[in-house]
MARPADO-499827 format. One record per residue: x, y, z of N, C-alpha, C in turn. Coordinates in steps of 0.001 Angstrom, whole numbers, plus 500000, padded with zeros to 6 digits. Example, Ala and Ser with C-alpha at 12.3 -4.5 7.8 and 13.67 -1.06 7.14 Angstrom:
! residues 2
513190494310507800512300495500507800513200496700507800 512850497750507080513670498940507140512900500030507870 
***
This chain:
! residues 250
827634587350709715827192587067708350825935586214708389 825019586487707506823797585703707398824086584430706616 823925583279707271824178581991706629822881581242706330 821794581983706171820489581335705989820406580507704703 821297580744703751821299579967702516822383578895702511 823034578713703655824174577812703721823908576577704577 824544575485704188824541574249704969825943574086705553 826011573902706864827292573748707555827386572355708151 828447571647707827828705570314708367829794570438709430 829492569997710637830450570109711742830648568738712364 831889568256712346832158566949712933832465567090714423 832197566012715154832404566049716591831517567050717282 830326567276716716829432568331717213828439567826718253 828644566612718736827742566078719749828021566602721139 829129567292721315829487567794722645830550568873722516 830877569492723629832016570388723743832079571509722728 833271571742722201833496572829721252832641572648720010 832538571418719525831742571171718328830289571555718505 829722571252719665828333571644719936828197573161719964 829170573842720564829139575309720598829227575888719198 830095575325718358830180575765716968828845575556716248 828236574403716473826985574081715789825874575049716174 825741575326717453824673576236717896824934577658717402 826206578052717336826536579401716870826183579577715398 826539578627714557826233578766713131824739578624712877 824053577835713698822593577759713591821971579105713941 822510579774714941822031581115715303822208582091714141 823245581854713325823512582725712176822697582326710948 821818581359711107820890581000710041821218579739709274 822412579175709486822808577987708730821971576776709124 821745575904708156821237574575708446822453573733708797 822466573179709997823664572532710518823533571017710487 824538570376709922824644568920709985825536568591711171 824938567991712181825669567614713388826210566207713164 827475566115712831828101564838712488828932564350713663 828660563137714103829361562631715281829327561109715274 830337560495715861830351559042716011829254558597716967 828944559447717940827899559182718927826595559825718439 825740559023717827824512559559717241823592560144718299 823535559526719460822666560041720529823093561442720948 824407561652721071824906562982721425824601563979720315 824744563542719065824429564417717930822963564819717943 822103563876718247820669564168718307820340565141719434 821117565077720521820905566021721617821272567439721177 822343567560720400822708568876719864821623569394718931 821086568510718097819999568896717194818804569385717997 818511568715719097817388569117719951817607570518720507 818835570789720962819153572112721508818981573186720435 819472572904719242819349573870718141817883574103717802 817110573035717759815681573166717462814952573999718491 815288573806719765814655574580720835814992576060720740 816100576365720082816509577760719900816028578330718561 815229577537717847814654578004716595815488577737715368 816547576942715514817413576657714384817060575368713670 817801575091712605817570573900711792818826573032711811 818644571730712059819802570847712142819405569414711831 820407568646711437820231567247711099821385566465711703 821081565375712417822122564539713015822474563391712081 823763563171711872824239562053711061825422561403711781 825359560087711917826489559376712510827598559236711469 828839559488711889829966559334710980831205558929711759 831994558061711162833334557756711642834281558457710686 834864559557711123835654560386710208836919559682709728 837326558621710418838536557896710017838255556842708955 836993556667708591836584555647707634836077556303706354 836728556018705240836389556672703975834940556431703576 834474555184703675833114554878703263832089555614704122 832401555773705404831492556492706294831401557968705917 832535558578705582832520559992705194831807560190703861 831997559249702934831303559352701647829803559172701820 829408558287702741827983558084703008827371559338703609 828112560010704486827620561269705050827416562299703945 828398562427703056828288563397701968827077563109701092 826817561838700832825672561474700006824362561800700718 824318561574702035823115561912702799822871563414702784 823936564188702952823811565647702911823272566082701551 823795565490700491823346565842699147821873565504698951 821471564320699390820096563878699196819114564651700075 819497564916701321818583565548702271818554567072702158 819715567671701872819817569129701919820235569757700595 820728568957699681821012569447698343822344570117698141 823014570501699210824268571238699066825016571252700388 826270571690700322827063571987701508827956573170701186 828148574029702150828931575253701936830049575425702956 829848574892704149830805575058705239831116573686705824 832400573421706037832826572189706703833753572566707846 833416572118709036834273572331710202834749570965710688 836038570696710497836624569422710918837097569546712366 836172569265713270836428569440714690836676568122715417 836190567009714892836281565721715582837737565329715822 838000564812717026839361564383717356839323563443718551 840335562600718651840547561843719885841196562792720869 840480563093721910840978564019722921840477563632724301 839148563503724434838609563208725765839068561860726291 839439560927725391839946559620725808841454559525725625 842101560675725516843528560714725202844373560129726327 845310559270725949846282558756726894847487559679726928 848305559557727956849410560492728142850765559861727837 850778558751727102852040558109726758852941559070725982 854236559030726284855196559770725484855555558978724242 856311559583723360856651558902722118857558557692722339 858306557652723445859185556527723704858429555241724020 857204555394724568856493554187724979855054554091724488 854639554995723585853265554941723097853046553670722280 851904553053722466851533551882721685851268552296720243 851879551590719295851790552003717896850360551936717373 849566551003717859848174550926717409847370552129717897 847666552570719126846983553771719633847434555002718841 848738555095718581849275556198717765848543556274716429 848406555135715778847754555112714472846282555482714570 845629555096715663844220555459715836844063556974715991 844957557590716776844913559046716938845122559732715595 846108559293714826846368559890713526845194559664712571 844571558481712659843455558164711763842281559109711993 842005559422713246840874560305713546841267561771713352 842380562173713947842724563597713986843260564137712659 843988563314711916844578563775710657843806563232709454 843683561891709402842937561300708286841500561813708260 840928562072709438839547562555709495839355563857708742 840288564800708947840204566078708223840403565870706730 841297564955706380841545564651704969840315564028704316 839777562978704932838669562238704329837383563054704278 837104563805705325835896564627705316835978565703704252 837154566303704089837293567348703069837202566742701674 837810565579701470837678564901700185836212564602699877 835484564124700880834084563722700671833173564902700384 833395566031701091832510567186700933832952568145699841 834199568049699396834713568992698394833837569095697149 833329567973696589832481568115695388831239568975695640 830650568869696831829476569692697142829861571162697299 830994571421697933831450572801698092831769573413696727 832408572630695872832744573120694529831475573404693726 830514572502693797829245572715693086828522573958693574 828669574247694872827998575418695444828628576721694962 829896576661694530830566577867694041831054578785695134 830975578332696366831419579130697527831599578161698682 832730578225699347832922577281700436833928577749701463 833752577230702670834670577504703771834952576191704497 836224575880704659836639574730705456837460575259706622 837113574820707819837859575212709012838273573945709747 839564573771709937840089572622710666840450573019712085 840230572109713000840557572363714405841916571742714710 842893572591714996844193572088715415844379572443716892 845544572841717335845762573098718755847034573907718942 847084574671720044848342575355720358849447574326720607 849057573084720948850046572038721168850900571776719952 850388572106718768851161571916717536852408572792717523 852408573892718293853498574860718267854470574720719437 854184573805720361854965573761721592856214572900721504 856361572127720423857561571332720253857722570230721282 856604569729721795856655568737722862856402567319722354 856165567160721057855925565835720513854654565219721057 854616563903721085853429563214721566852418563032720459 851598562003720585850674561668719508849675562783719220 849119563422720239848114564464720022848737565695719356 849829566190719925850455567395719374850950567173717953 851522565998717688851995565699716342850823565642715362 849704565066715811848535564997714924848023566393714597 848088567292715557847605568647715315848578569455714455 849865569152714552850829569768713649850589569292712221 850313567998712070850013567456710742848744568078710166 847779568391711023846539569002710557846787570370709938 847783571081710448848143572360709834848642572136708414 849422571083708206849881570757706861848746570380705938 847786569612706455846603569252705667845835570510705267 845736571440706191845051572712705926845715573459704775 847027573569704822847746574305703783847620573625702417 847653572290702414847532571571701151846185571768700493 845118571648701275843785571840700716843551573296700313 844143574232701040843989575644700670844501575884699255 845620575283698928846195575444697594845309574791696534 844798573602696830844033572862695836842623573409695624 842019573947696668840616574377696567840453575865696321 841533576612696405841431578065696228840871578472694884 841169577720693847840688578056692498839174577956692399 838549577296693375837094577134693386836407578115694342 837131579133694786836603580115695732836259579464697067 837061578498697452836903577821698741838138578120699573 837952578662700763839071578916701653839183577771702655 840417577510703072840685576449704051841637577013705096 841147577166706307841938577719707396841779576845708639 842493577195709689842435576402710913842402577292712143 841851576759713202841848577402714512842697576540715442 843609577181716164844451576486717138844110577000718541 843201576324719232842820576784720567843888576481721610 843847577259722675844602576914723868843806575911724681 844086575835725965843352574916726838841950575461727046 840961574709726599839571575138726659838828574288727685 838075574944728541837358574262729618836137573526729063 836310572256728786835206571384728381835281570121729226 834232569318729176834262568046729900835407567176729403 835677567227728090836766566436727523838108566870728098 838327568191728201839581568686728757839730568275730216 838636568381730962838686568022732386839049566559732590 838729565728731591839003564300731737840472563957731526 841243564868730906842647564556730609843635565552731204 843167566730731600844080567783732061844039567918733581 845190568187734158845291568373735598845034569829735957 844738570064737217844562571436737690845866572208737526 846990571478737629848282572127737440848453572685736041 847935571954735048848001572439733669847185573702733512 845991573724734113845165574931734051845916576132734635 846519575922735802847222577016736468848417577472735642 849139576522735044850322576862734262849957577667733025 848932577214732289848569577923731065847936579272731366 847156579347732441846551580630732801847623581622733237 848623581143733998849695582027734466850565582495733312 850758581617732298851628581970731182850965582766730091 849651582872730133848927583593729090848934585092729342 848742585851728289848630587312728434847297587691729052 846244586954728693844910587196729249844664586161730333 844505586603731562844455585707732713843046585165732943 842645584219732125841358583560732316841410582191731664 840551581310732155840420580004731530839602580154730245 840052579504729183839338579586727925838089578734727929 837063579184727227835823578427727076835511578285725588 834646577342725214834277577214723800833770578514723195 833081579321723982832569580595723469833683581518722996 834896581357723558836023582202723161836501581904721747 836072580786721179836495580398719831835484580785718760 834270581111719180833181581313718226833433582505717306 833960583577717834834213584758717001835185584458715873 836206583671716178837182583299715151836531582416714095 835723581463714528835010580622713564834121581473712670 833366582375713264832456583210712468833229584045711450 834378584536711833835200585298710890835641584423709725 836160583233710035836726582378708995835684581868708007 834429581762708431833390581281707510832611582436706886 833101583646707051832411584816706517833093585328705255 832453586288704604833057586927703444834200587860703836 834271588215705117835366589060705579836710588352705446 836691587016705409837917586233705286838069585636703887 837454586274702906837405585708701549838769585616700877 839750586426701300841071586405700663842125585885701633 841663585086702578842559584509703589842419583000703524 843514582305703267843442580845703201844797580243703538 844779578999704018845998578313704407846579578788705721 845788579526706494846283580130707726845749579394708960 846511579469710029846089578930711321846090580059712341 844941580290712958844805581365713936844877580795715348 845855581253716115845990580845717511845007581624718366 844205580907719131843254581535720045843512580912721414 844490581467722123844958580833723361845273581831724468 844677583028724372844918584033725400846327584590725384 847078584331724306848447584842724218849487583936724832 849125582695725155850078581793725813851237581415724898 850943580991723682851976580438722819853028581475722447 852649582697722210853596583710721767854512584186722903 854238583751724119855067584166725256856116583118725607 856135581999724892857092580935725206858477581293724645 
***
């Protein structure tokens, strides 16, 4: 789909999957807002997009802070005049600890929930007025196959909650011709994943999947492009698993 008239806001786009999403939508013509807590990383993504002939703007944001998300929305309005696509990709992952629920520190638990769940809530609240004014909108939340594995833990629980946030916003925003869906990736080979996942996890998920390959950010781009296109105009409140068939084989 040609997104040359659209502004896409992508959180956590300074690296990894978010950067891949940002470059892909820029290739499709969108003006991309690269939103990240790490402004330097966001600016690097903007540089990459510019070198490829695209248009992008870096904005620092803490998605867990309401005032920060509202400030981002105001900057988008002032600088670009509108927003049409929101991808809530930012999450605590690369610094993820492996504590189980029996011994996880409650402050760390709350921080994970604040970024992974509250972030999707606050960013959607902040950008919703711009999407509504535009008369056309797409929101895509990033969850995880971990939400379906029944293993608990702060990360998996946060991603399960994100599915609920997705369904709630789908109901509320549907009357404005705005769809809200989610992508649930499997294990994706990024620097963030390498920092928390063992080689054993890679082997286990690859062996259990229907498609025997390690997932990469590029494997998610087609699903994102579908969800932000007119082809998905009557689809909302849904979560699409993109995990090589691992989850459905459990």
